[in-house]
N, C-alpha and C positions, 0 to 999 in steps of 0.2 A: 484805475486803468488795468485791463486784463493783460496777462502775459501770453504771448504766442510761443508755443513750444513745438518744435518739429516732431513729427510722428516717430522717428527713430530714437528720439531722446525721451519720449513720454512713456515711462514704465512705472509700475507700482512698486517694484522692488526687484531685487536680483536673487537668484537661487542661492548662491554662496556655498560654503563648505558645510554649514550646519544642516541644510536641507539634504545635501548629498550624503552626509553621515547617517541621517535618519532613514533615508531610502535604502542604503546599503545594510543597515542594521535590520530593517524589516525583511529584506531579502534573505539575509543569513538566518533569521529566526524561522522563516518559511522553509528553508532547506533543512534545518534541524528538525522541525516538526515532521517533514516528509520522511526523513531518514528514520525517525522514531516509529512512524506508522509502518514503514517497510519492514523494519526489524521485528515489530510486533506481529505483523502478518506472517512472516516466515516462521516465527516461533509457533504460532497457532497451526500452521500447515504441517510442521514437523511433528507436533504432538498428535494431530489427528491421524497421520499415517502410522505413527508408532503404536497407537492404541488399537489399530485394526487387528482382528484375529485372523489366523491362517485357517482356511476351511479344512476340515478333517475329511479323510477318505471314508467312504461308507464301509460299514462292517462287511466282512466276507461272508458268503453264504448265499442261499437262493434268493433271488430277487422277489419282491413281494408280488403276489398274484400268480406265481408259477408253482407248479407241483414239483416236489423234489423227485429226481430220477432214481430208480432202484436198480441195483445190480449192474451187470455190465459187460 
């Protein structure tokens, strides 16, 4: 003879503390990975800005294509 089980009692299992710990550990690992990527990105950005050279002012004298003026 088959058992008749009410719908609110018919469950395959319960979540429990074990599943909650696994979900929290996965979330913490995701935050740690995110923080590592953020720190690495900031390091790359700061290295790129520090390696840029400052443009030099052009040498003084007559501009190219102009004749020098004489006397005065």
